[in-house]
PLY file of the C-alpha trace (Angstrom):
ply
format ascii 1.0
element vertex 498
property float x
property float y
property float z
element edge 497
property int vertex1
property int vertex2
end_header
102.49 141.96 108.90
103.06 144.51 106.20
106.09 142.52 105.01
104.04 139.38 104.96
101.23 141.05 102.87
103.65 142.39 100.29
105.75 139.17 100.08
105.57 136.97 97.07
104.82 134.04 99.30
101.81 135.60 100.67
100.26 136.14 97.20
101.48 132.84 95.81
99.70 130.94 98.69
96.38 132.85 97.73
96.57 132.16 94.03
97.67 128.65 93.61
94.89 126.30 94.61
96.29 123.77 92.32
93.78 120.64 91.60
90.40 121.91 90.94
91.70 124.88 88.99
94.38 123.02 87.12
91.84 120.49 85.97
89.92 123.27 84.16
93.10 124.98 82.89
94.76 121.76 81.60
92.93 122.00 78.21
93.16 126.02 78.06
96.73 126.92 78.83
100.12 125.24 79.66
101.16 124.37 83.10
104.11 126.72 82.87
101.78 129.67 83.43
100.51 130.12 87.06
96.84 129.58 87.69
96.27 133.09 88.41
98.11 134.29 85.29
96.15 131.75 83.20
92.72 133.17 84.49
93.93 136.70 83.98
95.13 136.06 80.41
91.81 134.33 79.42
89.76 137.24 80.86
92.02 139.72 78.94
91.58 137.89 75.58
87.86 137.62 76.37
87.42 141.17 77.30
89.34 142.38 74.31
87.06 140.07 71.97
83.89 141.31 73.73
84.91 145.02 72.93
85.80 144.12 69.41
82.26 142.46 68.94
80.82 145.73 70.37
82.70 147.95 67.87
79.89 148.11 65.46
78.01 151.15 63.99
75.37 150.29 66.53
77.89 150.31 69.40
76.01 147.27 70.95
77.56 144.32 72.66
76.50 140.93 71.43
77.96 139.19 74.34
80.52 139.78 77.19
82.44 136.50 77.66
84.80 137.66 80.35
82.47 137.61 83.36
81.28 134.11 82.40
85.11 132.94 82.35
85.91 134.40 85.80
82.72 133.16 87.28
83.55 129.54 86.22
86.99 129.66 87.92
85.60 131.23 91.13
82.93 128.48 91.32
85.72 125.69 91.73
87.88 127.87 94.02
87.64 128.33 97.83
86.56 131.86 98.64
90.05 132.68 100.07
91.43 132.59 96.67
88.91 134.97 95.10
90.56 138.26 95.70
93.70 137.67 93.59
91.58 136.32 90.71
89.07 139.21 90.68
92.03 141.77 90.93
93.57 140.01 87.93
90.14 140.35 86.24
89.99 144.10 86.74
93.33 144.39 85.40
92.55 142.40 82.36
89.33 144.68 81.82
91.35 147.85 82.23
93.99 146.51 79.76
91.51 145.47 77.14
89.62 148.81 77.16
92.92 150.69 76.78
93.20 149.35 73.25
90.04 151.46 72.45
89.09 155.09 72.70
87.44 154.67 76.27
88.12 157.09 78.93
89.75 156.12 82.23
86.65 156.67 84.31
84.33 154.87 81.79
86.79 151.96 81.75
86.91 151.95 85.64
83.10 152.02 85.71
82.83 149.05 83.41
85.50 146.98 85.27
83.68 147.65 88.57
80.24 146.80 87.09
81.62 143.54 85.50
83.09 142.68 89.09
79.89 143.32 90.86
78.11 141.17 88.52
80.47 138.23 89.02
80.50 138.56 92.89
76.82 138.68 92.87
76.56 135.55 90.87
79.38 133.59 92.61
78.16 134.49 96.08
74.79 132.71 95.22
76.24 130.00 93.25
79.55 128.79 94.75
78.90 125.36 96.39
81.93 125.82 98.71
84.96 123.61 99.37
86.22 123.96 95.71
83.69 121.65 94.43
82.48 121.94 91.00
78.69 122.86 90.46
76.85 120.15 88.67
74.97 122.00 85.96
73.40 118.64 84.88
71.32 118.76 87.91
67.94 120.58 87.20
67.91 122.34 90.59
71.41 123.65 90.18
70.85 124.67 86.71
67.76 126.65 87.74
69.74 128.31 90.37
72.44 129.04 87.72
69.94 130.52 85.42
68.29 132.70 88.26
71.50 134.07 89.90
74.12 133.94 87.16
72.01 134.55 84.06
69.04 136.79 85.33
69.90 138.67 88.72
73.86 139.12 88.34
73.46 140.89 85.05
70.73 142.91 86.45
72.87 144.06 89.34
75.65 145.34 86.86
72.95 146.98 84.68
71.51 148.91 87.54
75.23 149.84 88.64
75.94 151.16 85.17
72.58 153.28 85.21
73.32 154.60 88.66
76.79 155.67 87.59
75.65 157.42 84.43
72.99 159.20 86.44
75.63 160.53 88.86
77.49 161.74 85.78
74.33 163.08 84.16
74.59 160.53 81.24
71.61 158.16 81.81
71.43 155.23 79.33
68.49 154.52 77.25
66.31 151.39 77.71
67.77 150.03 74.53
71.31 150.55 75.62
70.61 149.03 79.14
68.85 146.10 77.45
71.86 145.38 75.27
74.20 145.64 78.30
72.06 143.09 80.25
71.28 140.53 77.69
75.02 140.74 76.43
76.30 140.02 79.92
73.68 137.26 80.45
74.53 135.40 77.24
78.19 135.70 78.17
77.76 133.94 81.47
75.13 131.50 80.04
77.71 130.44 77.24
81.23 130.74 78.90
80.53 129.49 82.48
79.10 126.15 81.27
81.77 125.78 78.57
84.67 126.40 81.24
83.07 124.04 83.56
82.80 121.37 80.93
86.49 121.30 80.42
86.58 118.49 82.91
89.37 115.93 82.00
87.26 112.85 82.64
84.37 114.05 80.43
86.56 115.37 77.74
88.42 112.14 77.90
85.15 110.19 77.20
83.97 112.43 74.52
87.37 112.08 72.67
88.13 108.37 73.61
88.99 106.07 70.82
85.56 104.83 70.81
83.62 108.03 70.50
86.30 110.34 69.01
85.32 110.48 65.43
81.49 110.73 66.37
82.28 113.64 68.70
84.38 115.43 66.05
81.76 114.76 63.22
78.82 116.17 65.33
80.62 119.24 66.59
82.05 119.89 63.23
78.65 119.42 61.55
76.91 121.82 64.12
79.82 124.40 63.26
79.36 124.02 59.55
75.50 124.46 59.74
75.96 127.56 61.80
78.43 129.05 59.45
75.98 128.34 56.58
72.98 129.80 58.34
74.66 132.82 59.49
76.91 133.47 56.42
74.14 133.93 54.04
71.54 136.69 53.85
67.98 136.85 53.06
66.92 133.32 53.96
65.54 132.95 57.55
66.85 129.33 58.02
67.68 129.49 61.59
65.53 126.54 62.41
68.27 124.33 60.55
70.31 124.72 63.78
67.70 122.94 65.92
68.15 119.30 64.51
72.01 119.62 64.96
71.57 121.04 68.41
69.40 118.14 69.36
71.78 115.66 68.10
74.50 117.32 70.13
72.40 117.06 73.19
71.34 113.42 72.97
74.72 111.92 71.78
77.18 114.18 73.53
75.24 115.24 76.58
76.20 117.99 79.10
79.94 118.46 78.21
79.25 118.27 74.50
76.32 120.63 74.65
78.40 123.33 76.23
81.13 122.87 73.60
78.63 122.94 70.93
76.86 126.00 72.11
80.12 127.93 71.98
80.89 126.59 68.49
77.54 127.77 67.25
77.71 131.18 68.95
81.02 132.20 67.38
79.90 132.31 63.89
76.34 133.60 64.76
78.03 136.57 66.55
80.75 137.38 63.98
78.35 137.21 60.90
75.56 139.14 62.56
78.06 141.99 63.24
78.83 141.82 59.83
75.26 142.46 58.86
74.56 139.05 57.43
72.57 135.94 58.46
68.95 135.56 59.43
69.08 138.64 61.50
70.65 140.92 59.12
69.41 144.65 59.15
67.70 144.11 55.83
65.17 141.95 57.64
65.00 143.69 61.03
65.44 147.29 60.00
68.59 148.28 61.99
71.70 146.54 63.31
70.65 147.19 66.78
67.40 145.37 66.38
69.49 142.61 64.65
71.83 142.24 67.61
68.77 142.28 70.00
67.03 139.45 67.95
70.07 137.44 67.87
70.69 137.79 71.61
67.04 136.72 72.26
67.60 133.70 70.05
70.63 132.75 71.93
68.87 133.16 75.32
65.91 130.89 74.29
68.27 128.36 72.50
70.66 128.21 75.74
67.77 127.93 78.09
66.39 124.94 75.95
69.63 123.08 75.25
70.67 123.11 79.00
67.22 122.36 80.30
66.95 119.28 77.81
70.59 118.27 78.70
69.99 118.52 82.42
66.64 116.46 82.12
68.64 113.80 80.12
71.31 113.67 82.73
68.61 113.33 85.52
67.05 110.53 83.65
70.47 108.68 83.33
71.05 109.17 86.96
67.49 107.78 87.83
68.14 104.88 85.61
71.61 104.24 87.16
70.09 104.41 90.60
67.25 101.95 89.46
69.96 99.61 88.02
72.02 99.53 91.11
68.85 98.98 93.25
67.70 96.18 91.20
71.22 94.70 91.17
70.99 94.96 95.10
67.58 93.43 95.22
68.54 90.60 92.80
71.73 89.91 94.90
69.60 89.80 98.15
67.04 87.65 96.52
69.98 85.29 95.77
71.27 85.09 99.50
69.83 82.74 102.19
68.88 85.08 105.02
69.79 82.55 107.82
73.31 81.50 106.76
74.42 84.37 104.38
75.34 81.85 101.76
73.83 81.62 98.35
70.19 80.21 98.22
68.74 77.36 96.22
67.62 79.78 93.41
71.29 81.08 92.94
72.66 77.47 93.27
70.45 76.10 90.47
71.36 79.17 88.10
75.12 78.74 88.92
75.19 75.00 88.42
73.33 75.31 85.14
75.74 77.95 83.92
78.85 76.07 85.02
77.40 72.84 83.48
77.14 74.58 80.14
80.68 76.11 80.45
82.06 72.76 81.31
80.37 71.23 78.22
81.71 73.84 76.15
85.21 73.70 77.33
85.22 70.05 77.95
86.42 70.00 81.51
85.24 68.47 84.73
82.92 69.77 87.37
82.58 68.52 91.12
79.64 68.85 93.44
79.53 68.38 97.24
76.17 67.60 98.94
76.15 68.24 102.60
73.87 67.14 105.34
73.81 68.05 109.10
73.73 64.76 110.98
70.66 64.17 113.14
69.48 67.85 112.85
65.85 67.01 113.75
67.07 65.75 116.94
69.09 68.93 117.39
66.12 71.09 116.78
63.73 69.10 118.92
66.34 69.29 121.95
67.56 72.90 121.70
64.77 74.67 119.76
64.60 76.22 116.26
66.55 79.27 117.25
69.48 77.36 118.30
69.05 75.25 115.13
69.44 78.59 113.09
72.49 79.46 115.01
73.95 75.93 114.16
73.29 76.53 110.51
74.77 79.81 110.70
77.99 78.25 112.31
78.07 75.75 109.33
77.67 78.44 106.95
80.59 80.39 108.21
82.65 77.20 107.93
81.85 77.04 104.37
82.46 80.80 103.86
85.98 80.44 105.42
86.82 77.26 103.52
89.58 77.43 100.99
87.19 78.09 98.00
88.33 79.78 94.59
86.37 82.69 93.18
84.53 80.31 90.83
83.46 78.03 93.46
80.05 78.47 95.08
78.80 77.35 98.47
75.03 77.43 98.90
72.27 76.38 101.35
70.47 73.67 99.36
67.57 73.49 101.62
66.67 72.73 105.34
69.83 71.35 106.94
71.49 70.49 103.67
74.22 72.57 101.89
75.98 72.27 98.52
79.33 73.36 96.99
79.81 73.84 93.32
83.51 73.11 92.10
84.26 73.98 88.44
87.14 72.36 87.03
87.93 70.28 90.12
89.21 66.86 90.16
87.67 64.10 91.97
90.80 63.89 94.35
90.74 67.62 94.85
87.02 67.63 95.62
87.53 64.77 98.21
90.35 66.45 100.06
88.51 69.64 100.13
85.26 67.81 101.69
87.28 66.12 104.45
88.75 69.40 105.29
85.43 71.08 105.59
83.95 68.09 107.59
86.90 68.24 109.94
86.35 72.02 110.51
82.74 71.75 111.46
83.77 68.84 113.85
86.40 71.04 115.38
83.87 73.72 116.33
82.63 71.30 118.87
78.97 72.46 118.74
77.00 70.68 121.44
74.71 67.98 120.34
73.95 65.81 123.39
71.05 63.61 121.96
73.49 62.34 119.20
76.69 60.45 119.65
79.55 61.61 119.57
77.89 64.53 121.38
78.82 67.34 118.79
77.54 68.49 115.34
78.86 66.53 112.56
78.18 66.48 108.81
77.90 63.90 106.18
79.05 64.57 102.67
78.81 63.19 99.18
81.27 64.15 96.31
80.63 63.54 92.78
82.79 64.55 89.72
81.75 64.51 86.11
83.11 65.46 82.69
79.70 66.78 81.31
78.56 65.92 77.83
75.33 66.62 75.75
73.82 63.27 76.86
73.30 64.50 80.38
72.27 67.70 82.22
73.23 69.03 85.67
70.69 66.91 87.60
72.76 63.88 86.73
75.62 65.52 88.83
73.12 66.18 91.72
71.89 62.47 91.61
75.42 61.13 91.92
76.30 63.49 94.63
73.07 62.60 96.41
74.05 58.83 96.14
77.45 59.54 97.61
75.72 61.43 100.56
73.26 58.43 101.15
76.34 56.15 101.33
78.03 58.43 103.87
74.95 58.41 106.09
74.53 54.52 105.56
78.22 53.97 106.62
77.64 55.75 109.98
77.55 59.54 109.21
80.31 62.15 110.04
82.39 61.28 106.81
82.71 62.17 103.08
82.07 59.68 100.48
83.01 59.75 96.77
80.62 58.65 94.18
82.32 55.97 92.01
80.53 54.96 88.65
0 1
1 2
2 3
3 4
4 5
5 6
6 7
7 8
8 9
9 10
10 11
11 12
12 13
13 14
14 15
15 16
16 17
17 18
18 19
19 20
20 21
21 22
22 23
23 24
24 25
25 26
26 27
27 28
28 29
29 30
30 31
31 32
32 33
33 34
34 35
35 36
36 37
37 38
38 39
39 40
40 41
41 42
42 43
43 44
44 45
45 46
46 47
47 48
48 49
49 50
50 51
51 52
52 53
53 54
54 55
55 56
56 57
57 58
58 59
59 60
60 61
61 62
62 63
63 64
64 65
65 66
66 67
67 68
68 69
69 70
70 71
71 72
72 73
73 74
74 75
75 76
76 77
77 78
78 79
79 80
80 81
81 82
82 83
83 84
84 85
85 86
86 87
87 88
88 89
89 90
90 91
91 92
92 93
93 94
94 95
95 96
96 97
97 98
98 99
99 100
100 101
101 102
102 103
103 104
104 105
105 106
106 107
107 108
108 109
109 110
110 111
111 112
112 113
113 114
114 115
115 116
116 117
117 118
118 119
119 120
120 121
121 122
122 123
123 124
124 125
125 126
126 127
127 128
128 129
129 130
130 131
131 132
132 133
133 134
134 135
135 136
136 137
137 138
138 139
139 140
140 141
141 142
142 143
143 144
144 145
145 146
146 147
147 148
148 149
149 150
150 151
151 152
152 153
153 154
154 155
155 156
156 157
157 158
158 159
159 160
160 161
161 162
162 163
163 164
164 165
165 166
166 167
167 168
168 169
169 170
170 171
171 172
172 173
173 174
174 175
175 176
176 177
177 178
178 179
179 180
180 181
181 182
182 183
183 184
184 185
185 186
186 187
187 188
188 189
189 190
190 191
191 192
192 193
193 194
194 195
195 196
196 197
197 198
198 199
199 200
200 201
201 202
202 203
203 204
204 205
205 206
206 207
207 208
208 209
209 210
210 211
211 212
212 213
213 214
214 215
215 216
216 217
217 218
218 219
219 220
220 221
221 222
222 223
223 224
224 225
225 226
226 227
227 228
228 229
229 230
230 231
231 232
232 233
233 234
234 235
235 236
236 237
237 238
238 239
239 240
240 241
241 242
242 243
243 244
244 245
245 246
246 247
247 248
248 249
249 250
250 251
251 252
252 253
253 254
254 255
255 256
256 257
257 258
258 259
259 260
260 261
261 262
262 263
263 264
264 265
265 266
266 267
267 268
268 269
269 270
270 271
271 272
272 273
273 274
274 275
275 276
276 277
277 278
278 279
279 280
280 281
281 282
282 283
283 284
284 285
285 286
286 287
287 288
288 289
289 290
290 291
291 292
292 293
293 294
294 295
295 296
296 297
297 298
298 299
299 300
300 301
301 302
302 303
303 304
304 305
305 306
306 307
307 308
308 309
309 310
310 311
311 312
312 313
313 314
314 315
315 316
316 317
317 318
318 319
319 320
320 321
321 322
322 323
323 324
324 325
325 326
326 327
327 328
328 329
329 330
330 331
331 332
332 333
333 334
334 335
335 336
336 337
337 338
338 339
339 340
340 341
341 342
342 343
343 344
344 345
345 346
346 347
347 348
348 349
349 350
350 351
351 352
352 353
353 354
354 355
355 356
356 357
357 358
358 359
359 360
360 361
361 362
362 363
363 364
364 365
365 366
366 367
367 368
368 369
369 370
370 371
371 372
372 373
373 374
374 375
375 376
376 377
377 378
378 379
379 380
380 381
381 382
382 383
383 384
384 385
385 386
386 387
387 388
388 389
389 390
390 391
391 392
392 393
393 394
394 395
395 396
396 397
397 398
398 399
399 400
400 401
401 402
402 403
403 404
404 405
405 406
406 407
407 408
408 409
409 410
410 411
411 412
412 413
413 414
414 415
415 416
416 417
417 418
418 419
419 420
420 421
421 422
422 423
423 424
424 425
425 426
426 427
427 428
428 429
429 430
430 431
431 432
432 433
433 434
434 435
435 436
436 437
437 438
438 439
439 440
440 441
441 442
442 443
443 444
444 445
445 446
446 447
447 448
448 449
449 450
450 451
451 452
452 453
453 454
454 455
455 456
456 457
457 458
458 459
459 460
460 461
461 462
462 463
463 464
464 465
465 466
466 467
467 468
468 469
469 470
470 471
471 472
472 473
473 474
474 475
475 476
476 477
477 478
478 479
479 480
480 481
481 482
482 483
483 484
484 485
485 486
486 487
487 488
488 489
489 490
490 491
491 492
492 493
493 494
494 495
495 496
496 497
């Protein structure tokens, strides 16, 4: 067992879950780097960047992005893969802090606190089975903010305070608030950002149809953010909100996550440089500037993601209503006895095909079908048997060699009709005879009528439509042919000749 535990194959099997994780990593790092190594490298870069942001005279962290990155990947991984990725994150944290004057025990304490934070969030938020959590769902988004943004950073903050008490170095309320808010913002920004790196959603945003709109909107948001936070003396942070709303309404959830990231980068950088609407000249001290920026970011994030999720819910509801309407419309166009199209659908389709035939100058054929002596059948066998007889004839029409553009319908009572766009008179006549023979071959008993089985009479008409007539002329001609078939003794197909 020890050999298996320390073998490379053992850890490779627990660090390469492939598909869900690779979908996220595809836009971030090359395939040549293993998944475990990709996540560790990203956490190392994010941890180093977080420490750099904290190297201010106030020694306050604006945000800590590493935890949000790791959490995003854990949420798409089965739990059996977590240990190797968490271990890689701890190593990344230790290495990042090693570049700066932190003691080993302080570095270890920070790494453990960060790990506790991510584990608390992942334990409550992971949907299981490697499925991606849907942050466009208001319920899921609420859980994300409760457990990921509120409770998980609180757990790590309490851990830090307990550790400091043990070493007789309790932190002040301002220091704890800074730790807590920085971690909360890091998760609130980076987890949705990483989860938004879905190839399908990115492909839609940067498709040939939307590419320039996406680039223009995101570029405009970045430029406005730079202008707002690069200057000093003017409290013009409100200029960001129109741009953010444009991102939400045009680019939706994936674009919003990317837009938030692009806004936060210049905001954090220039605030650390003591510039922007939260500069110390306006707040009194850098620590208060950072705290105000953090509060602004938290409120902005909550607003952006809530509106984005509400819009996504509206879109889902609209899609469900559209599907339901189409299903209801389709059912409204079906005859419930035979399963064929009903008279309403027949009328609409015939009018549509007639207009197309006029426009394209092609022919259109129509079959009118009548069940011979059906009243006698109903009187002798009953109406339930009559419905069964109609269903059988309906199945014959369904199984007939019709094209996709053809339509078989129940015209009314015991009458059926078949629309044959672009069909010739000869082709329609051959098909009619084949259908008539198929019904006769079913040998449905009909004792009151000779020859003792159910038969059908058919009238066929073909026209090359012009603006002089409408589709009712075709129906009239097919009806005349049907009348002739019945007059000549039934159980036959007659073709209208004009």
